[in-house]
DOZAVO-374617 format. One record per residue (C-alpha): residue in one letter; residue number from 1; x, y, z. Coordinates in nm, 4 decimals, padded with zeros to 6 digits. Each point is the difference from the previous one (the first is absolute). Last residue first. Example, Ala and Ser with C-alpha at 12.3 -4.5 7.8 and 13.67 -1.06 7.14 Angstrom:
# DOZAVO-374617
["S",2,[01.3670,-00.1060,00.7140]]
["A",1,[-00.1370,-00.3440,00.0660]]
***
This chain:
# DOZAVO-374617
["X",334,[04.8667,12.1051,10.8609]]
["X",333,[00.3078,-00.1645,-00.1499]]
["X",332,[00.1750,-00.1630,00.2942]]
["X",331,[00.3463,00.1011,00.1274]]
["X",330,[00.2338,-00.3009,00.0113]]
["X",329,[00.2258,00.1277,-00.2776]]
["X",328,[00.0601,00.3194,00.1947]]
["X",327,[00.1380,-00.1985,00.2922]]
["X",326,[00.2306,-00.1968,-00.2302]]
["X",325,[00.1043,00.3273,-00.1632]]
["X",324,[00.1049,00.1523,00.3323]]
["X",323,[00.1735,-00.3117,00.1259]]
["X",322,[00.2043,-00.0464,-00.3166]]
["X",321,[00.0869,00.3694,-00.0148]]
["X",320,[00.1328,-00.0099,00.3576]]
["X",319,[-00.2015,00.2260,00.2273]]
["X",318,[00.0710,00.3627,00.0831]]
["X",317,[-00.1423,00.1367,00.3253]]
["X",316,[00.3393,00.1046,00.1394]]
["X",315,[00.0398,00.2399,-00.2934]]
["X",314,[-00.2840,00.1943,00.1645]]
["X",313,[00.2423,00.1439,00.2558]]
["X",312,[00.2348,00.1619,-00.2486]]
["X",311,[-00.2799,00.1727,-00.1857]]
["X",310,[-00.1533,00.1272,00.3237]]
["X",309,[00.3357,00.1307,00.1200]]
["X",308,[00.0559,00.1699,-00.3356]]
["X",307,[-00.3306,00.1777,00.0553]]
["X",306,[-00.3111,-00.0387,-00.2155]]
["X",305,[-00.1545,00.3323,-00.0948]]
["X",304,[-00.3644,-00.0911,-00.0623]]
["X",303,[-00.2175,00.2282,-00.2147]]
["X",302,[00.0321,-00.2077,-00.3172]]
["X",301,[-00.1087,-00.3095,00.1914]]
["X",300,[-00.3401,00.1497,00.0786]]
["X",299,[-00.0958,-00.1075,-00.3493]]
["X",298,[-00.0432,-00.3554,00.1265]]
["X",297,[-00.2648,00.1109,00.2514]]
["X",296,[-00.1898,00.1889,-00.2685]]
["X",295,[00.0182,-00.3035,-00.2266]]
["X",294,[-00.1267,-00.2310,00.2710]]
["X",293,[-00.2984,00.2285,00.0599]]
["X",292,[-00.0645,00.0171,-00.3751]]
["X",291,[-00.0321,-00.3770,-00.0031]]
["X",290,[00.1812,-00.2627,-00.2089]]
["X",289,[00.3487,00.1330,00.0706]]
["X",288,[00.2991,-00.1588,-00.1708]]
["X",287,[00.2235,00.3019,00.0479]]
["X",286,[00.3142,-00.0121,-00.2081]]
["X",285,[00.3296,00.1624,00.0954]]
["X",284,[00.1529,00.2084,-00.2781]]
["X",283,[00.3463,00.1436,-00.0714]]
["X",282,[00.2040,-00.1991,00.2518]]
["X",281,[00.3819,00.0105,-00.0007]]
["X",280,[00.0454,00.2245,00.3033]]
["X",279,[-00.2005,-00.2309,00.2303]]
["X",278,[-00.2200,00.2256,00.2128]]
["X",277,[-00.2969,-00.0765,-00.2273]]
["X",276,[00.0061,-00.3623,00.1177]]
["X",275,[00.0074,00.1057,00.3654]]
["X",274,[-00.2891,00.2369,-00.0710]]
["X",273,[-00.2010,-00.2901,-00.1435]]
["X",272,[00.0430,-00.2007,00.3208]]
["X",271,[-00.0852,00.3071,00.2083]]
["X",270,[-00.3160,00.0651,-00.1988]]
["X",269,[-00.1067,-00.3636,00.0448]]
["X",268,[00.0657,00.0131,00.3770]]
["X",267,[-00.2469,00.2828,00.0520]]
["X",266,[00.1196,00.3581,00.0402]]
["X",265,[00.0784,00.2429,00.2831]]
["X",264,[00.3772,-00.0279,-00.0322]]
["X",263,[00.0347,-00.1350,00.3543]]
["X",262,[-00.2940,-00.2314,-00.0671]]
["X",261,[00.1771,-00.1435,-00.3036]]
["X",260,[00.3127,-00.0632,00.2058]]
["X",259,[-00.2050,-00.1736,00.2707]]
["X",258,[-00.1899,-00.2124,-00.2574]]
["X",257,[00.3064,-00.1284,-00.1860]]
["X",256,[00.0743,-00.2889,00.2363]]
["X",255,[-00.3702,-00.0906,00.0052]]
["X",254,[00.0003,-00.0458,-00.3784]]
["X",253,[00.3152,-00.2129,00.0050]]
["X",252,[-00.1333,-00.2105,00.2886]]
["X",251,[-00.2835,-00.1323,-00.2165]]
["X",250,[-00.3642,00.1050,-00.0083]]
["X",249,[-00.0111,00.2030,-00.3196]]
["X",248,[-00.3361,00.1505,-00.0938]]
["X",247,[00.1119,00.3392,00.1372]]
["X",246,[00.2610,-00.0063,-00.2776]]
["X",245,[00.3507,-00.1437,-00.0290]]
["X",244,[-00.1079,-00.3629,-00.0535]]
["X",243,[-00.2467,00.1210,-00.2624]]
["X",242,[00.1615,-00.1439,-00.3103]]
["X",241,[00.3471,00.0980,00.1216]]
["X",240,[-00.0869,00.3698,00.0362]]
["X",239,[00.2625,00.1176,-00.2501]]
["X",238,[-00.1362,-00.2634,-00.2369]]
["X",237,[00.1346,00.1887,-00.3000]]
["X",236,[00.2963,00.2351,-00.0279]]
["X",235,[00.0644,00.1877,-00.3241]]
["X",234,[00.3534,00.0909,-00.1072]]
["X",233,[00.0718,00.1929,-00.3205]]
["X",232,[00.3278,-00.0893,-00.1614]]
["X",231,[00.2814,00.2523,-00.0189]]
["X",230,[00.2880,-00.2399,00.0576]]
["X",229,[00.0265,00.1211,00.3605]]
["X",228,[-00.3668,-00.0896,00.0474]]
["X",227,[00.0678,-00.3510,-00.1301]]
["X",226,[00.2891,-00.0292,00.2449]]
["X",225,[-00.2236,00.1046,00.2893]]
["X",224,[-00.2653,-00.2440,-00.1138]]
["X",223,[00.2560,-00.2780,-00.0018]]
["X",222,[00.1209,00.0906,00.3485]]
["X",221,[-00.3577,00.0146,00.1339]]
["X",220,[-00.1374,-00.3237,-00.1494]]
["X",219,[00.0631,-00.1932,00.3226]]
["X",218,[-00.2040,00.2299,00.2244]]
["X",217,[-00.3037,-00.2182,00.0706]]
["X",216,[-00.1408,00.0727,00.3490]]
["X",215,[00.0338,00.3791,00.0046]]
["X",214,[-00.1278,00.0134,-00.3562]]
["X",213,[00.1238,-00.0608,-00.3524]]
["X",212,[-00.1778,-00.1858,-00.2798]]
["X",211,[00.1284,00.1058,-00.3382]]
["X",210,[-00.0773,00.2245,-00.2964]]
["X",209,[00.2889,00.0705,-00.2376]]
["X",208,[00.0251,00.2723,-00.2625]]
["X",207,[00.1969,00.0988,-00.3085]]
["X",206,[00.0463,-00.3345,-00.1670]]
["X",205,[00.0957,-00.0440,-00.3651]]
["X",204,[00.3737,-00.0357,00.0757]]
["X",203,[00.1735,00.1046,-00.3181]]
["X",202,[00.3088,-00.1233,-00.1868]]
["X",201,[-00.1912,-00.2176,-00.2428]]
["X",200,[-00.2257,-00.1252,00.2784]]
["X",199,[00.1965,-00.0258,00.3231]]
["X",198,[-00.1373,-00.1127,00.3346]]
["X",197,[00.2431,00.0451,00.2906]]
["X",196,[-00.2289,00.2116,00.2196]]
["X",195,[-00.2679,-00.2657,-00.0421]]
["X",194,[00.2354,-00.2652,00.1417]]
["X",193,[00.0659,00.2062,00.3137]]
["X",192,[-00.3734,00.0623,00.0393]]
["X",191,[-00.0696,-00.3723,-00.0199]]
["X",190,[00.2744,-00.0800,00.2497]]
["X",189,[-00.1432,00.2457,00.2532]]
["X",188,[-00.3534,-00.1307,-00.0488]]
["X",187,[00.1063,-00.3559,00.0795]]
["X",186,[-00.2319,-00.0531,00.3000]]
["X",185,[-00.3120,00.0662,-00.2067]]
["X",184,[-00.1310,00.2848,-00.2092]]
["X",183,[00.1313,00.2353,-00.2669]]
["X",182,[-00.1508,00.2563,-00.2345]]
["X",181,[00.1485,00.0989,-00.3320]]
["X",180,[00.0247,00.3168,-00.2015]]
["X",179,[-00.0411,00.1514,-00.3427]]
["X",178,[-00.0805,00.3672,-00.0599]]
["X",177,[-00.2151,00.0144,-00.3101]]
["X",176,[00.0988,00.2273,-00.2872]]
["X",175,[00.0233,-00.2118,-00.3147]]
["X",174,[00.3698,-00.0621,00.0690]]
["X",173,[-00.0957,-00.1506,00.3351]]
["X",172,[-00.2532,-00.2249,-00.1731]]
["X",171,[00.2781,-00.1153,-00.2318]]
["X",170,[00.2209,-00.0719,00.3013]]
["X",169,[-00.2785,-00.2104,00.1465]]
["X",168,[-00.0198,-00.1970,-00.3248]]
["X",167,[00.3775,-00.0537,00.0037]]
["X",166,[-00.0167,-00.1164,00.3621]]
["X",165,[-00.2772,-00.2449,-00.0850]]
["X",164,[00.1908,-00.1454,-00.2963]]
["X",163,[00.3281,-00.0185,00.1936]]
["X",162,[-00.1456,-00.1945,00.2891]]
["X",161,[00.2610,00.0243,00.2758]]
["X",160,[-00.1948,00.2347,00.2295]]
["X",159,[-00.3147,-00.2044,-00.0645]]
["X",158,[00.1614,-00.3210,00.1218]]
["X",157,[-00.2948,-00.0794,00.2272]]
["X",156,[00.2360,-00.1258,00.2723]]
["X",155,[00.1944,00.3259,00.0244]]
["X",154,[-00.3218,00.1744,00.0862]]
["X",153,[-00.2038,00.2834,-00.1485]]
["X",152,[-00.3072,00.0690,00.2068]]
["X",151,[-00.2047,00.1822,-00.2669]]
["X",150,[00.2246,00.1308,-00.2756]]
["X",149,[-00.0756,00.3696,-00.0042]]
["X",148,[-00.1660,00.2552,-00.2239]]
["X",147,[00.0183,00.3685,00.0938]]
["X",146,[-00.1847,00.2843,-00.1737]]
["X",145,[-00.3474,-00.1258,-00.0903]]
["X",144,[-00.2298,00.3045,-00.0107]]
["X",143,[00.0239,00.0156,-00.3788]]
["X",142,[-00.2213,-00.3066,-00.0338]]
["X",141,[-00.1053,-00.1560,00.3292]]
["X",140,[-00.2436,-00.2691,-00.1108]]
["X",139,[00.1212,-00.0946,-00.3475]]
["X",138,[00.3577,00.0703,00.1070]]
["X",137,[-00.0244,-00.2530,00.2803]]
["X",136,[-00.1503,-00.2644,-00.2281]]
["X",135,[00.2621,00.0542,-00.2709]]
["X",134,[00.2765,-00.0136,00.2618]]
["X",133,[-00.1600,-00.3213,00.1241]]
["X",132,[00.0023,-00.1935,-00.3238]]
["X",131,[00.3517,00.0955,-00.1061]]
["X",130,[00.1406,-00.0670,00.3447]]
["X",129,[-00.1779,-00.3353,00.0214]]
["X",128,[00.1359,-00.1099,-00.3377]]
["X",127,[00.3505,00.1053,00.1022]]
["X",126,[-00.0232,-00.2325,00.2984]]
["X",125,[-00.0084,00.1030,00.3648]]
["X",124,[-00.2999,-00.2135,00.0949]]
["X",123,[-00.1389,-00.0077,00.3540]]
["X",122,[-00.3537,-00.1107,00.0815]]
["X",121,[-00.2280,00.1865,00.2389]]
["X",120,[-00.2725,-00.0795,00.2527]]
["X",119,[00.0209,-00.3782,00.0272]]
["X",118,[-00.2331,-00.2184,00.2112]]
["X",117,[-00.2573,00.2834,-00.0057]]
["X",116,[-00.1485,00.0672,00.3429]]
["X",115,[-00.0150,00.3783,-00.0326]]
["X",114,[-00.1809,-00.0372,-00.3323]]
["X",113,[-00.0024,00.2462,-00.2907]]
["X",112,[00.0927,-00.2730,-00.2503]]
["X",111,[00.3414,-00.0334,00.1702]]
["X",110,[00.1931,-00.0305,-00.3278]]
["X",109,[00.1905,00.3311,-00.0024]]
["X",108,[00.2908,-00.0281,-00.2423]]
["X",107,[00.3566,00.0741,00.1070]]
["X",106,[00.2967,00.1341,-00.1995]]
["X",105,[-00.0858,00.3635,-00.0662]]
["X",104,[00.0009,00.3068,00.2185]]
["X",103,[-00.1520,00.3463,00.0336]]
["X",102,[00.1137,00.3498,00.0818]]
["X",101,[-00.1959,00.3222,-00.0302]]
["X",100,[00.1373,00.3501,00.0503]]
["X",99,[-00.2531,00.2788,00.0409]]
["X",98,[-00.0835,00.3441,-00.1435]]
["X",97,[00.1765,-00.0584,-00.3348]]
["X",96,[-00.2585,-00.2547,-00.1127]]
["X",95,[-00.2824,00.2441,00.0642]]
["X",94,[-00.2601,-00.0859,00.2658]]
["X",93,[-00.3510,00.0199,-00.1385]]
["X",92,[-00.1506,-00.1277,00.3287]]
["X",91,[-00.2062,-00.2641,-00.1802]]
["X",90,[00.2873,-00.0895,-00.2342]]
["X",89,[00.2610,-00.0413,00.2739]]
["X",88,[-00.2514,-00.1914,00.2116]]
["X",87,[-00.0924,-00.2378,-00.2823]]
["X",86,[00.3684,-00.0669,-00.0692]]
["X",85,[00.0705,-00.0674,00.3678]]
["X",84,[-00.2874,-00.2461,00.0286]]
["X",83,[00.1098,-00.1730,-00.3207]]
["X",82,[00.3633,-00.0202,00.1093]]
["X",81,[-00.1084,-00.1405,00.3362]]
["X",80,[-00.2356,-00.2591,-00.1465]]
["X",79,[00.1574,-00.3053,00.1650]]
["X",78,[00.3446,00.1123,00.1102]]
["X",77,[00.1689,-00.2326,-00.2486]]
["X",76,[00.0490,00.2563,-00.2782]]
["X",75,[00.1624,00.2340,00.2479]]
["X",74,[-00.0706,00.3332,00.1705]]
["X",73,[00.1875,00.2853,00.1688]]
["X",72,[-00.1074,00.3636,00.0214]]
["X",71,[00.2361,00.2935,00.0588]]
["X",70,[-00.1466,00.3492,00.0431]]
["X",69,[-00.1109,00.0143,00.3625]]
["X",68,[-00.0877,00.3577,00.0920]]
["X",67,[-00.2661,-00.0518,00.2662]]
["X",66,[-00.2809,00.0554,-00.2517]]
["X",65,[00.1538,-00.2663,-00.2226]]
["X",64,[00.0112,-00.2502,00.2847]]
["X",63,[-00.3574,00.0711,00.1072]]
["X",62,[-00.1302,-00.0412,-00.3542]]
["X",61,[00.2000,-00.3199,-00.0471]]
["X",60,[-00.1442,-00.1368,00.3252]]
["X",59,[-00.3569,00.0688,-00.1124]]
["X",58,[00.0728,-00.1286,-00.3495]]
["X",57,[00.1326,-00.3279,00.1387]]
["X",56,[-00.3037,-00.0428,00.2271]]
["X",55,[-00.2367,00.0563,-00.2919]]
["X",54,[00.1982,-00.2472,-00.2076]]
["X",53,[-00.0140,-00.2434,00.2901]]
["X",52,[-00.3771,00.0252,00.0299]]
["X",51,[-00.0600,-00.0302,-00.3741]]
["X",50,[00.2239,-00.3042,-00.0357]]
["X",49,[-00.1744,-00.1601,00.2966]]
["X",48,[00.1913,-00.0244,00.3295]]
["X",47,[-00.2316,00.1637,00.2516]]
["X",46,[00.0336,-00.2735,00.2630]]
["X",45,[00.2037,00.1991,00.2503]]
["X",44,[00.2783,00.2080,-00.1502]]
["X",43,[00.2064,00.1141,00.2968]]
["X",42,[-00.0956,-00.2717,00.2496]]
["X",41,[00.0496,-00.2743,-00.2576]]
["X",40,[00.3318,00.1558,-00.1034]]
["X",39,[00.1380,00.0054,00.3519]]
["X",38,[00.3395,-00.1384,-00.1003]]
["X",37,[00.0869,00.0517,-00.3667]]
["X",36,[00.0208,-00.3097,-00.2197]]
["X",35,[-00.2401,00.0898,-00.2806]]
["X",34,[-00.3444,-00.1001,-00.1221]]
["X",33,[-00.2766,00.1990,-00.1702]]
["X",32,[00.2140,00.1564,-00.2712]]
["X",31,[00.1109,00.3500,-00.1051]]
["X",30,[00.0157,00.1702,00.3379]]
["X",29,[00.2640,-00.2126,00.1762]]
["X",28,[00.2645,00.0221,-00.2736]]
["X",27,[-00.0946,00.3605,-00.0803]]
["X",26,[00.3112,00.1788,00.1219]]
["X",25,[-00.0259,00.3674,00.0877]]
["X",24,[00.3160,00.2076,00.0024]]
["X",23,[00.1748,00.1768,00.2852]]
["X",22,[00.3076,00.2144,-00.0572]]
["X",21,[-00.1558,00.1425,-00.3178]]
["X",20,[00.1045,-00.0769,-00.3565]]
["X",19,[00.1410,00.1742,-00.3066]]
["X",18,[00.1188,-00.2009,-00.2988]]
["X",17,[00.2794,00.1037,-00.2355]]
["X",16,[00.2287,-00.2628,00.1494]]
["X",15,[00.3035,00.0892,00.2095]]
["X",14,[-00.1446,-00.1538,00.3131]]
["X",13,[-00.3756,00.0541,00.0079]]
["X",12,[00.0145,00.3786,00.0230]]
["X",11,[-00.1844,00.1735,00.2814]]
["X",10,[-00.3484,00.1439,00.0383]]
["X",9,[-00.0827,00.1724,00.3291]]
["X",8,[-00.2040,-00.2083,00.2428]]
["X",7,[00.1250,00.1892,00.3042]]
["X",6,[-00.2761,00.2621,00.0109]]
["X",5,[-00.2428,-00.2617,-00.1314]]
["X",4,[00.0107,-00.1720,00.3396]]
["X",3,[-00.1766,00.2993,00.1618]]
["X",2,[00.2153,00.1462,00.2740]]
["X",1,[00.0448,-00.1282,00.3550]]
***
C-alpha cells in the first residue's frame, strides 16, 4: 500500500477556480470542547482548555498538511476553529495559494467553552448576521478565505428566498469569493433542489454545496449529482455518521462493514470514506479527525478500490432520512 499522499493529487472543486484534495480536514470537532461524535471522551480526555485544543488542532493540521491534504473546513460556530486555523497558517507561513480554506456563516457559538452548555450554537440567516460574520471571518483568515457557505441552509429558514441575503452573497461572489451552502436534516434533497433554482439578476451565486452523505444517509445523492453536473463543487461532510461508521460505533451498521474493511486491509472508517469517494460526483470528503492516528486511518481511504459489488451491497444499510436524523439528534454533546 502506497503513502496516502500518492493519491492526494489536487483536483478542481467543480468548475470553480479552487483546487482541493480528495480528503479535506474539517475542524468542527477540533475547534470547541463539545461535539456529537461518538467516542469523543475517549479521544480527547479532559484536556479541553483553549490552549490544549489549539495545540491538538495544530498537531492534526500539521499531520494533514504533511500527508498532502490541502482543503480545510471551518465555520464561525465551530468555537475557535477559524482562530486556530488562522494561527496555524501564520505560524507555518503557508501561502494563501498553497491551500484552499472554506468557512461558513449563519450560526453563532454560544457554548461558553462548556461541554454541558444548554445551547451550543444559535442559528440566524439574516443579512445582519452575514455582514457581521463575513467581517469576522475575513479578519481572522484574510486572503486565505476562498469559500464562504451558508451554514445548514434549510427551506424553513427562508434564506434561499431572502433577496437581500442572496444579493449580498452575489456581491461577495463578484468580489472573488466562491459562494456555497451546506445542508443538514431530512430535507437536504429539497434544499439542494431549491438552491439550484436561485436566481439573482440572471445569476446563481452558488458554486458549491456541502452535504451529509454516507452509507446510512444517501438521500442527498441525486441532488449532489445534479449540482456536480451543473459545475458546482461537491463536498461531503459526516461521511462517518458522527462516529457510527468508525471503531467507536457499536451498531449493526459498523459490524456489517467490518468484513469488507478487513478484506481491503483498512479500518471501517477508511472504508466508509472510500465509499464516499467512489461516488462520481464527489470532489472532497471531509475527515473530522481529532487525533493524528484517526487522520492516518481516514487517509487510508484513498488507497481503497471499492468494487461495484461492495457499492451495491452497502445500499442495503441505508436508513430513511427521518430515522437517520432522529438518531443523530439524540447524540449527546461530549
